Structures are given as structure tokens and as C-alpha cells.
PDB file with SEQRES, HELIX, SHEET and CRYST1 records, atoms N, CA, C and O in Angstrom:
SEQRES   1 A   65  UNK UNK UNK UNK UNK UNK UNK UNK UNK UNK UNK UNK UNK          
SEQRES   2 A   65  UNK UNK UNK UNK UNK UNK UNK UNK UNK UNK UNK UNK UNK          
SEQRES   3 A   65  UNK UNK UNK UNK UNK UNK UNK UNK UNK UNK UNK UNK UNK          
SEQRES   4 A   65  UNK UNK UNK UNK UNK UNK UNK UNK UNK UNK UNK UNK UNK          
SEQRES   5 A   65  UNK UNK UNK UNK UNK UNK UNK UNK UNK UNK UNK UNK UNK          
HELIX    1 AA1 UNK A    2  UNK A    9  1                                   8    
HELIX    2 AA2 UNK A   10  UNK A   12  5                                   3    
HELIX    3 AA3 UNK A   14  UNK A   30  1                                  17    
HELIX    4 AA4 UNK A   35  UNK A   53  1                                  19    
CRYST1    1.000    1.000    1.000  90.00  90.00  90.00 P 1           1          
ATOM      1  N   UNK A   1      -5.359   6.761  11.695  1.00  0.00           N  
ATOM      2  CA  UNK A   1      -6.290   5.680  11.807  1.00  0.00           C  
ATOM      3  C   UNK A   1      -5.887   4.495  10.911  1.00  0.00           C  
ATOM      4  O   UNK A   1      -5.916   3.343  11.344  1.00  0.00           O  
ATOM      5  N   UNK A   2      -5.524   4.784   9.703  1.00  0.00           N  
ATOM      6  CA  UNK A   2      -5.116   3.688   8.788  1.00  0.00           C  
ATOM      7  C   UNK A   2      -3.800   3.093   9.225  1.00  0.00           C  
ATOM      8  O   UNK A   2      -3.590   1.888   9.085  1.00  0.00           O  
ATOM      9  N   UNK A   3      -2.887   3.933   9.766  1.00  0.00           N  
ATOM     10  CA  UNK A   3      -1.626   3.399  10.237  1.00  0.00           C  
ATOM     11  C   UNK A   3      -1.807   2.418  11.404  1.00  0.00           C  
ATOM     12  O   UNK A   3      -1.128   1.394  11.479  1.00  0.00           O  
ATOM     13  N   UNK A   4      -2.727   2.747  12.301  1.00  0.00           N  
ATOM     14  CA  UNK A   4      -3.027   1.825  13.417  1.00  0.00           C  
ATOM     15  C   UNK A   4      -3.642   0.528  12.917  1.00  0.00           C  
ATOM     16  O   UNK A   4      -3.315  -0.558  13.396  1.00  0.00           O  
ATOM     17  N   UNK A   5      -4.557   0.661  11.925  1.00  0.00           N  
ATOM     18  CA  UNK A   5      -5.184  -0.520  11.358  1.00  0.00           C  
ATOM     19  C   UNK A   5      -4.128  -1.463  10.705  1.00  0.00           C  
ATOM     20  O   UNK A   5      -4.124  -2.672  10.939  1.00  0.00           O  
ATOM     21  N   UNK A   6      -3.239  -0.862   9.882  1.00  0.00           N  
ATOM     22  CA  UNK A   6      -2.228  -1.667   9.235  1.00  0.00           C  
ATOM     23  C   UNK A   6      -1.225  -2.256  10.206  1.00  0.00           C  
ATOM     24  O   UNK A   6      -0.714  -3.357  10.000  1.00  0.00           O  
ATOM     25  N   UNK A   7      -0.940  -1.489  11.298  1.00  0.00           N  
ATOM     26  CA  UNK A   7      -0.018  -1.981  12.291  1.00  0.00           C  
ATOM     27  C   UNK A   7      -0.629  -3.196  12.999  1.00  0.00           C  
ATOM     28  O   UNK A   7       0.075  -4.157  13.309  1.00  0.00           O  
ATOM     29  N   UNK A   8      -1.928  -3.147  13.250  1.00  0.00           N  
ATOM     30  CA  UNK A   8      -2.593  -4.227  13.983  1.00  0.00           C  
ATOM     31  C   UNK A   8      -2.879  -5.417  13.112  1.00  0.00           C  
ATOM     32  O   UNK A   8      -2.650  -6.551  13.534  1.00  0.00           O  
ATOM     33  N   UNK A   9      -3.394  -5.193  11.853  1.00  0.00           N  
ATOM     34  CA  UNK A   9      -3.833  -6.266  11.003  1.00  0.00           C  
ATOM     35  C   UNK A   9      -3.022  -6.457   9.737  1.00  0.00           C  
ATOM     36  O   UNK A   9      -3.395  -7.253   8.875  1.00  0.00           O  
ATOM     37  N   UNK A  10      -1.907  -5.731   9.614  1.00  0.00           N  
ATOM     38  CA  UNK A  10      -1.137  -5.711   8.373  1.00  0.00           C  
ATOM     39  C   UNK A  10      -0.520  -7.090   8.014  1.00  0.00           C  
ATOM     40  O   UNK A  10      -0.369  -7.411   6.835  1.00  0.00           O  
ATOM     41  N   UNK A  11      -0.180  -7.870   9.000  1.00  0.00           N  
ATOM     42  CA  UNK A  11       0.460  -9.115   8.682  1.00  0.00           C  
ATOM     43  C   UNK A  11      -0.556 -10.123   8.113  1.00  0.00           C  
ATOM     44  O   UNK A  11      -0.129 -11.137   7.560  1.00  0.00           O  
ATOM     45  N   UNK A  12      -1.850  -9.902   8.217  1.00  0.00           N  
ATOM     46  CA  UNK A  12      -2.839 -10.762   7.668  1.00  0.00           C  
ATOM     47  C   UNK A  12      -3.555 -10.184   6.423  1.00  0.00           C  
ATOM     48  O   UNK A  12      -4.566 -10.718   5.968  1.00  0.00           O  
ATOM     49  N   UNK A  13      -3.005  -9.090   5.895  1.00  0.00           N  
ATOM     50  CA  UNK A  13      -3.590  -8.421   4.741  1.00  0.00           C  
ATOM     51  C   UNK A  13      -3.559  -9.267   3.495  1.00  0.00           C  
ATOM     52  O   UNK A  13      -4.388  -9.100   2.600  1.00  0.00           O  
ATOM     53  N   UNK A  14      -2.619 -10.161   3.435  1.00  0.00           N  
ATOM     54  CA  UNK A  14      -2.472 -11.006   2.229  1.00  0.00           C  
ATOM     55  C   UNK A  14      -3.622 -11.941   2.038  1.00  0.00           C  
ATOM     56  O   UNK A  14      -3.830 -12.440   0.932  1.00  0.00           O  
ATOM     57  N   UNK A  15      -4.390 -12.203   3.091  1.00  0.00           N  
ATOM     58  CA  UNK A  15      -5.519 -13.116   2.963  1.00  0.00           C  
ATOM     59  C   UNK A  15      -6.616 -12.516   2.096  1.00  0.00           C  
ATOM     60  O   UNK A  15      -7.295 -13.240   1.366  1.00  0.00           O  
ATOM     61  N   UNK A  16      -6.798 -11.197   2.168  1.00  0.00           N  
ATOM     62  CA  UNK A  16      -7.776 -10.522   1.314  1.00  0.00           C  
ATOM     63  C   UNK A  16      -7.397 -10.682  -0.160  1.00  0.00           C  
ATOM     64  O   UNK A  16      -8.223 -10.979  -1.023  1.00  0.00           O  
ATOM     65  N   UNK A  17      -6.115 -10.471  -0.393  1.00  0.00           N  
ATOM     66  CA  UNK A  17      -5.603 -10.694  -1.769  1.00  0.00           C  
ATOM     67  C   UNK A  17      -5.723 -12.154  -2.212  1.00  0.00           C  
ATOM     68  O   UNK A  17      -5.981 -12.423  -3.386  1.00  0.00           O  
ATOM     69  N   UNK A  18      -5.546 -13.060  -1.322  1.00  0.00           N  
ATOM     70  CA  UNK A  18      -5.726 -14.497  -1.651  1.00  0.00           C  
ATOM     71  C   UNK A  18      -7.161 -14.808  -2.059  1.00  0.00           C  
ATOM     72  O   UNK A  18      -7.394 -15.590  -2.981  1.00  0.00           O  
ATOM     73  N   UNK A  19      -8.127 -14.190  -1.367  1.00  0.00           N  
ATOM     74  CA  UNK A  19      -9.536 -14.410  -1.750  1.00  0.00           C  
ATOM     75  C   UNK A  19      -9.775 -13.925  -3.175  1.00  0.00           C  
ATOM     76  O   UNK A  19     -10.429 -14.616  -3.956  1.00  0.00           O  
ATOM     77  N   UNK A  20      -9.263 -12.762  -3.524  1.00  0.00           N  
ATOM     78  CA  UNK A  20      -9.410 -12.260  -4.862  1.00  0.00           C  
ATOM     79  C   UNK A  20      -8.700 -13.143  -5.901  1.00  0.00           C  
ATOM     80  O   UNK A  20      -9.190 -13.309  -7.018  1.00  0.00           O  
ATOM     81  N   UNK A  21      -7.563 -13.698  -5.529  1.00  0.00           N  
ATOM     82  CA  UNK A  21      -6.856 -14.634  -6.414  1.00  0.00           C  
ATOM     83  C   UNK A  21      -7.676 -15.900  -6.673  1.00  0.00           C  
ATOM     84  O   UNK A  21      -7.766 -16.379  -7.804  1.00  0.00           O  
ATOM     85  N   UNK A  22      -8.273 -16.430  -5.598  1.00  0.00           N  
ATOM     86  CA  UNK A  22      -9.108 -17.631  -5.772  1.00  0.00           C  
ATOM     87  C   UNK A  22     -10.347 -17.340  -6.627  1.00  0.00           C  
ATOM     88  O   UNK A  22     -10.745 -18.140  -7.474  1.00  0.00           O  
ATOM     89  N   UNK A  23     -10.950 -16.152  -6.372  1.00  0.00           N  
ATOM     90  CA  UNK A  23     -12.117 -15.792  -7.152  1.00  0.00           C  
ATOM     91  C   UNK A  23     -11.739 -15.630  -8.649  1.00  0.00           C  
ATOM     92  O   UNK A  23     -12.456 -16.108  -9.528  1.00  0.00           O  
ATOM     93  N   UNK A  24     -10.657 -14.981  -8.907  1.00  0.00           N  
ATOM     94  CA  UNK A  24     -10.242 -14.804 -10.343  1.00  0.00           C  
ATOM     95  C   UNK A  24      -9.821 -16.132 -10.953  1.00  0.00           C  
ATOM     96  O   UNK A  24      -9.975 -16.323 -12.159  1.00  0.00           O  
ATOM     97  N   UNK A  25      -9.292 -17.060 -10.152  1.00  0.00           N  
ATOM     98  CA  UNK A  25      -8.960 -18.371 -10.696  1.00  0.00           C  
ATOM     99  C   UNK A  25     -10.240 -19.160 -11.038  1.00  0.00           C  
ATOM    100  O   UNK A  25     -10.304 -19.858 -12.050  1.00  0.00           O  
ATOM    101  N   UNK A  26     -11.229 -19.030 -10.189  1.00  0.00           N  
ATOM    102  CA  UNK A  26     -12.511 -19.671 -10.488  1.00  0.00           C  
ATOM    103  C   UNK A  26     -13.099 -19.100 -11.785  1.00  0.00           C  
ATOM    104  O   UNK A  26     -13.570 -19.838 -12.650  1.00  0.00           O  
ATOM    105  N   UNK A  27     -13.057 -17.766 -11.895  1.00  0.00           N  
ATOM    106  CA  UNK A  27     -13.604 -17.159 -13.109  1.00  0.00           C  
ATOM    107  C   UNK A  27     -12.809 -17.564 -14.356  1.00  0.00           C  
ATOM    108  O   UNK A  27     -13.387 -17.741 -15.429  1.00  0.00           O  
ATOM    109  N   UNK A  28     -11.494 -17.709 -14.216  1.00  0.00           N  
ATOM    110  CA  UNK A  28     -10.694 -18.176 -15.332  1.00  0.00           C  
ATOM    111  C   UNK A  28     -11.006 -19.576 -15.781  1.00  0.00           C  
ATOM    112  O   UNK A  28     -11.055 -19.860 -16.978  1.00  0.00           O  
ATOM    113  N   UNK A  29     -11.220 -20.458 -14.816  1.00  0.00           N  
ATOM    114  CA  UNK A  29     -11.519 -21.869 -15.148  1.00  0.00           C  
ATOM    115  C   UNK A  29     -12.960 -22.052 -15.616  1.00  0.00           C  
ATOM    116  O   UNK A  29     -13.193 -22.686 -16.645  1.00  0.00           O  
ATOM    117  N   UNK A  30     -13.898 -21.525 -14.905  1.00  0.00           N  
ATOM    118  CA  UNK A  30     -15.301 -21.793 -15.195  1.00  0.00           C  
ATOM    119  C   UNK A  30     -15.964 -20.846 -16.211  1.00  0.00           C  
ATOM    120  O   UNK A  30     -16.820 -21.255 -16.995  1.00  0.00           O  
ATOM    121  N   UNK A  31     -15.554 -19.594 -16.176  1.00  0.00           N  
ATOM    122  CA  UNK A  31     -16.268 -18.594 -16.957  1.00  0.00           C  
ATOM    123  C   UNK A  31     -15.391 -18.025 -18.120  1.00  0.00           C  
ATOM    124  O   UNK A  31     -15.731 -17.002 -18.713  1.00  0.00           O  
ATOM    125  N   UNK A  32     -14.274 -18.703 -18.423  1.00  0.00           N  
ATOM    126  CA  UNK A  32     -13.396 -18.286 -19.480  1.00  0.00           C  
ATOM    127  C   UNK A  32     -12.872 -16.879 -19.208  1.00  0.00           C  
ATOM    128  O   UNK A  32     -12.979 -15.980 -20.042  1.00  0.00           O  
ATOM    129  N   UNK A  33     -12.294 -16.714 -17.996  1.00  0.00           N  
ATOM    130  CA  UNK A  33     -11.772 -15.408 -17.550  1.00  0.00           C  
ATOM    131  C   UNK A  33     -10.412 -15.075 -18.148  1.00  0.00           C  
ATOM    132  O   UNK A  33      -9.958 -15.707 -19.102  1.00  0.00           O  
ATOM    133  N   UNK A  34      -9.783 -14.078 -17.567  1.00  0.00           N  
ATOM    134  CA  UNK A  34      -8.526 -13.548 -18.037  1.00  0.00           C  
ATOM    135  C   UNK A  34      -7.327 -14.096 -17.192  1.00  0.00           C  
ATOM    136  O   UNK A  34      -7.302 -13.959 -15.968  1.00  0.00           O  
ATOM    137  N   UNK A  35      -6.364 -14.703 -17.872  1.00  0.00           N  
ATOM    138  CA  UNK A  35      -5.210 -15.269 -17.169  1.00  0.00           C  
ATOM    139  C   UNK A  35      -4.379 -14.212 -16.494  1.00  0.00           C  
ATOM    140  O   UNK A  35      -3.830 -14.434 -15.415  1.00  0.00           O  
ATOM    141  N   UNK A  36      -4.282 -13.020 -17.147  1.00  0.00           N  
ATOM    142  CA  UNK A  36      -3.463 -11.943 -16.605  1.00  0.00           C  
ATOM    143  C   UNK A  36      -3.960 -11.530 -15.210  1.00  0.00           C  
ATOM    144  O   UNK A  36      -3.143 -11.263 -14.328  1.00  0.00           O  
ATOM    145  N   UNK A  37      -5.267 -11.472 -14.996  1.00  0.00           N  
ATOM    146  CA  UNK A  37      -5.787 -11.087 -13.700  1.00  0.00           C  
ATOM    147  C   UNK A  37      -5.382 -12.139 -12.630  1.00  0.00           C  
ATOM    148  O   UNK A  37      -5.013 -11.774 -11.514  1.00  0.00           O  
ATOM    149  N   UNK A  38      -5.451 -13.392 -12.965  1.00  0.00           N  
ATOM    150  CA  UNK A  38      -5.039 -14.457 -12.054  1.00  0.00           C  
ATOM    151  C   UNK A  38      -3.587 -14.319 -11.674  1.00  0.00           C  
ATOM    152  O   UNK A  38      -3.229 -14.425 -10.500  1.00  0.00           O  
ATOM    153  N   UNK A  39      -2.748 -14.083 -12.665  1.00  0.00           N  
ATOM    154  CA  UNK A  39      -1.305 -13.940 -12.384  1.00  0.00           C  
ATOM    155  C   UNK A  39      -1.042 -12.666 -11.564  1.00  0.00           C  
ATOM    156  O   UNK A  39      -0.199 -12.687 -10.668  1.00  0.00           O  
ATOM    157  N   UNK A  40      -1.723 -11.594 -11.843  1.00  0.00           N  
ATOM    158  CA  UNK A  40      -1.517 -10.312 -11.147  1.00  0.00           C  
ATOM    159  C   UNK A  40      -1.884 -10.473  -9.677  1.00  0.00           C  
ATOM    160  O   UNK A  40      -1.117 -10.062  -8.807  1.00  0.00           O  
ATOM    161  N   UNK A  41      -3.029 -11.057  -9.385  1.00  0.00           N  
ATOM    162  CA  UNK A  41      -3.457 -11.260  -8.013  1.00  0.00           C  
ATOM    163  C   UNK A  41      -2.563 -12.276  -7.296  1.00  0.00           C  
ATOM    164  O   UNK A  41      -2.337 -12.150  -6.093  1.00  0.00           O  
ATOM    165  N   UNK A  42      -2.060 -13.266  -8.007  1.00  0.00           N  
ATOM    166  CA  UNK A  42      -1.157 -14.242  -7.431  1.00  0.00           C  
ATOM    167  C   UNK A  42       0.133 -13.597  -6.978  1.00  0.00           C  
ATOM    168  O   UNK A  42       0.620 -13.871  -5.881  1.00  0.00           O  
ATOM    169  N   UNK A  43       0.690 -12.741  -7.818  1.00  0.00           N  
ATOM    170  CA  UNK A  43       1.941 -12.021  -7.497  1.00  0.00           C  
ATOM    171  C   UNK A  43       1.693 -11.078  -6.322  1.00  0.00           C  
ATOM    172  O   UNK A  43       2.522 -10.995  -5.416  1.00  0.00           O  
ATOM    173  N   UNK A  44       0.572 -10.371  -6.321  1.00  0.00           N  
ATOM    174  CA  UNK A  44       0.250  -9.472  -5.204  1.00  0.00           C  
ATOM    175  C   UNK A  44       0.059 -10.229  -3.894  1.00  0.00           C  
ATOM    176  O   UNK A  44       0.504  -9.776  -2.840  1.00  0.00           O  
ATOM    177  N   UNK A  45      -0.579 -11.341  -3.959  1.00  0.00           N  
ATOM    178  CA  UNK A  45      -0.740 -12.198  -2.755  1.00  0.00           C  
ATOM    179  C   UNK A  45       0.623 -12.627  -2.221  1.00  0.00           C  
ATOM    180  O   UNK A  45       0.887 -12.538  -1.022  1.00  0.00           O  
ATOM    181  N   UNK A  46       1.473 -13.088  -3.112  1.00  0.00           N  
ATOM    182  CA  UNK A  46       2.798 -13.504  -2.668  1.00  0.00           C  
ATOM    183  C   UNK A  46       3.618 -12.327  -2.052  1.00  0.00           C  
ATOM    184  O   UNK A  46       4.307 -12.501  -1.046  1.00  0.00           O  
ATOM    185  N   UNK A  47       3.528 -11.179  -2.658  1.00  0.00           N  
ATOM    186  CA  UNK A  47       4.244  -9.963  -2.185  1.00  0.00           C  
ATOM    187  C   UNK A  47       3.711  -9.572  -0.802  1.00  0.00           C  
ATOM    188  O   UNK A  47       4.490  -9.308   0.114  1.00  0.00           O  
ATOM    189  N   UNK A  48       2.389  -9.537  -0.656  1.00  0.00           N  
ATOM    190  CA  UNK A  48       1.800  -9.153   0.638  1.00  0.00           C  
ATOM    191  C   UNK A  48       2.092 -10.189   1.693  1.00  0.00           C  
ATOM    192  O   UNK A  48       2.257  -9.839   2.862  1.00  0.00           O  
ATOM    193  N   UNK A  49       2.163 -11.452   1.323  1.00  0.00           N  
ATOM    194  CA  UNK A  49       2.497 -12.541   2.282  1.00  0.00           C  
ATOM    195  C   UNK A  49       3.917 -12.298   2.790  1.00  0.00           C  
ATOM    196  O   UNK A  49       4.172 -12.334   3.994  1.00  0.00           O  
ATOM    197  N   UNK A  50       4.849 -12.046   1.840  1.00  0.00           N  
ATOM    198  CA  UNK A  50       6.275 -11.850   2.241  1.00  0.00           C  
ATOM    199  C   UNK A  50       6.438 -10.635   3.140  1.00  0.00           C  
ATOM    200  O   UNK A  50       7.177 -10.669   4.124  1.00  0.00           O  
ATOM    201  N   UNK A  51       5.740  -9.563   2.792  1.00  0.00           N  
ATOM    202  CA  UNK A  51       5.829  -8.351   3.591  1.00  0.00           C  
ATOM    203  C   UNK A  51       5.174  -8.531   4.968  1.00  0.00           C  
ATOM    204  O   UNK A  51       5.684  -8.065   5.987  1.00  0.00           O  
ATOM    205  N   UNK A  52       4.033  -9.219   4.961  1.00  0.00           N  
ATOM    206  CA  UNK A  52       3.304  -9.352   6.253  1.00  0.00           C  
ATOM    207  C   UNK A  52       3.993 -10.292   7.216  1.00  0.00           C  
ATOM    208  O   UNK A  52       3.901 -10.091   8.427  1.00  0.00           O  
ATOM    209  N   UNK A  53       4.675 -11.303   6.730  1.00  0.00           N  
ATOM    210  CA  UNK A  53       5.356 -12.228   7.611  1.00  0.00           C  
ATOM    211  C   UNK A  53       6.772 -11.804   7.955  1.00  0.00           C  
ATOM    212  O   UNK A  53       7.438 -12.440   8.772  1.00  0.00           O  
ATOM    213  N   UNK A  54       7.227 -10.731   7.334  1.00  0.00           N  
ATOM    214  CA  UNK A  54       8.580 -10.218   7.627  1.00  0.00           C  
ATOM    215  C   UNK A  54       9.674 -10.909   6.836  1.00  0.00           C  
ATOM    216  O   UNK A  54      10.853 -10.678   7.103  1.00  0.00           O  
ATOM    217  N   UNK A  55       9.332 -11.737   5.887  1.00  0.00           N  
ATOM    218  CA  UNK A  55      10.347 -12.426   5.084  1.00  0.00           C  
ATOM    219  C   UNK A  55      10.948 -11.571   3.995  1.00  0.00           C  
ATOM    220  O   UNK A  55      11.979 -11.924   3.422  1.00  0.00           O  
ATOM    221  N   UNK A  56      10.319 -10.458   3.704  1.00  0.00           N  
ATOM    222  CA  UNK A  56      10.865  -9.492   2.737  1.00  0.00           C  
ATOM    223  C   UNK A  56      11.164  -8.182   3.490  1.00  0.00           C  
ATOM    224  O   UNK A  56      10.259  -7.404   3.792  1.00  0.00           O  
ATOM    225  N   UNK A  57      12.385  -7.973   3.767  1.00  0.00           N  
ATOM    226  CA  UNK A  57      12.818  -6.821   4.481  1.00  0.00           C  
ATOM    227  C   UNK A  57      12.781  -5.573   3.599  1.00  0.00           C  
ATOM    228  O   UNK A  57      12.787  -5.692   2.374  1.00  0.00           O  
ATOM    229  N   UNK A  58      12.742  -4.359   4.204  1.00  0.00           N  
ATOM    230  CA  UNK A  58      12.697  -3.079   3.474  1.00  0.00           C  
ATOM    231  C   UNK A  58      13.954  -2.923   2.621  1.00  0.00           C  
ATOM    232  O   UNK A  58      13.903  -2.284   1.570  1.00  0.00           O  
ATOM    233  N   UNK A  59      15.052  -3.478   3.039  1.00  0.00           N  
ATOM    234  CA  UNK A  59      16.263  -3.357   2.227  1.00  0.00           C  
ATOM    235  C   UNK A  59      16.116  -4.082   0.913  1.00  0.00           C  
ATOM    236  O   UNK A  59      16.597  -3.592  -0.109  1.00  0.00           O  
ATOM    237  N   UNK A  60      15.475  -5.223   0.900  1.00  0.00           N  
ATOM    238  CA  UNK A  60      15.301  -6.046  -0.302  1.00  0.00           C  
ATOM    239  C   UNK A  60      14.056  -5.703  -1.109  1.00  0.00           C  
ATOM    240  O   UNK A  60      13.878  -6.201  -2.221  1.00  0.00           O  
ATOM    241  N   UNK A  61      13.190  -4.852  -0.551  1.00  0.00           N  
ATOM    242  CA  UNK A  61      11.920  -4.556  -1.194  1.00  0.00           C  
ATOM    243  C   UNK A  61      12.164  -3.563  -2.332  1.00  0.00           C  
ATOM    244  O   UNK A  61      12.709  -2.482  -2.111  1.00  0.00           O  
ATOM    245  N   UNK A  62      11.751  -3.942  -3.567  1.00  0.00           N  
ATOM    246  CA  UNK A  62      11.979  -3.034  -4.701  1.00  0.00           C  
ATOM    247  C   UNK A  62      11.037  -1.823  -4.662  1.00  0.00           C  
ATOM    248  O   UNK A  62      11.286  -0.851  -5.376  1.00  0.00           O  
ATOM    249  N   UNK A  63       9.996  -1.842  -3.879  1.00  0.00           N  
ATOM    250  CA  UNK A  63       9.031  -0.697  -3.876  1.00  0.00           C  
ATOM    251  C   UNK A  63       9.248   0.208  -2.705  1.00  0.00           C  
ATOM    252  O   UNK A  63       8.597   1.250  -2.625  1.00  0.00           O  
ATOM    253  N   UNK A  64      10.133  -0.129  -1.780  1.00  0.00           N  
ATOM    254  CA  UNK A  64      10.443   0.760  -0.644  1.00  0.00           C  
ATOM    255  C   UNK A  64      11.456   1.793  -1.032  1.00  0.00           C  
ATOM    256  O   UNK A  64      12.325   1.537  -1.864  1.00  0.00           O  
ATOM    257  N   UNK A  65      11.360   2.917  -0.460  1.00  0.00           N  
ATOM    258  CA  UNK A  65      12.301   4.033  -0.791  1.00  0.00           C  
ATOM    259  C   UNK A  65      13.576   3.849  -0.010  1.00  0.00           C  
ATOM    260  O   UNK A  65      14.495   4.659  -0.130  1.00  0.00           O  
TER     261      UNK A  65                                                      
END                                                                             
């Protein structure tokens, strides 16, 4: 079930991560939040974007076996 879901919607999964990045950026600016969280979500968003669009192949992926 999860494999079918990721196969169908996997290329747009980075948008969820982008929403969390924007939320953490807002918290950092307005509520004196944590910079590490903003950077972590930013890197995850970039990674999921590259994987979802096919710009990061499995050969170049440091997390693929």
C-alpha cells in the first residue's frame, strides 16, 4: 500500500517538507526559534526535491544501498 502511494505521489513528497521548512522559518523569525531546525528541514526539502524530480540518481545517492 505504501509502495503504491509513493510510486503515485512520490515526486511531490518534497512539498510536505517545504511546508515544514516554511513553518520553522516563520518560527525562527517571529518566535525566536531554532536555526538548526530550519537548516535541517531545508536540506531535507532539497534532498526530497532532487529525488522526486529524478535529478539525484540512485548511483549518486549517499543513502541508497
